[in-house]
C-alpha angles and dihedrals in degrees: 000000000000104000119118123205118217114196124191106198103195131180095263108015143019122233128185144182134196113215131191122226088267091057094251114146109242100174139000140178147145138223145172132215140056126349089257091055092047092048091054091048096051120097118281097218110100112249127224089216140354125219123196131200103189133187119197131356119004098233096102092044093051090046092051092047089055093046093047093050092046089055102036107023129239097351118175109246126191133190118204114235118187114245131191090242109040135178121291092024101300111162111194117200095184138094097278092202088064100039114102119239089227092057090046092051092046090055090050090049090057094044089052087065107033145010093207122111112274147180110224116200124186112191114195135101083335127022113229125191117195125183121216121195127198118304095018100298111153110222097192133266151230134240125209131174111261121247098268096039093049094045091049091053092050094045090056087071090065123093117266090250093053092045089055091051098048102027096097093051094049093056094077137067109253120236110266086227094062111125120273093221118105119281121253097212133035096261092052092045093051096044096046094039095051095040095052093035091055092047091048092050092050092049093047094047094042090055095042097094099042089126089063092050101249098095090050092055132080118300116229122197128194138154135083094291093041098105090048094048091047089062092049096049120085093203113086113253137184110231112214112169094187102055093115092048092047089053091048089051091052089052089052090052090052095047092120092057103036131076097237106115146176112303 
């Protein structure tokens, strides 16, 4: 039994991979819903270990730990906790108690590939922008509401009647090829304004630290909305959907030298 489960517990959905001892991805999937729903959706092959990268409260993680052990016995489970000195040379100058495990793993996923300065963008429920300097030094980051979350907050300012009229339109990601000219109704104005405003903010913030090297390096983009955002941005980006999983895998390889332990 040599298969390792990697579970990315995000704010709105859960994604997972099953990896062989070599690191090859054997299975993957995603789901939403209660712990019972997630447990039924997870792979049936017993794991040798389970690694979690969790965002938010720990209720779902604890529930999944319990469900996994009920199904597969006393499986070793680990929860990634950001540390100032991480695997593969990551140096985190940030309050580790406030740094998301997904951001941490995404940085590790980049460092597993390159030592060059980088901008690491994770586009999901929130959009995070983290700046990596040379030799793995984290230069800080920015957090923005994701497209749907930001648009939802703005639309709540509309009257109930107008919300009812535009609500169906606002529930989708707009095409990146939609015109840049102003909208001629409220739905168009909101969609185009938030889409191009979000892209402009990401490009401005990603370039902010060019003097320190990060903004001048390669831009890496991950997260559920990553492919969409890549088409909206004018700056060239490298889309890598598995950065968080790659970082989780690196943590699993360093289990003997990191403080994450059996939960």
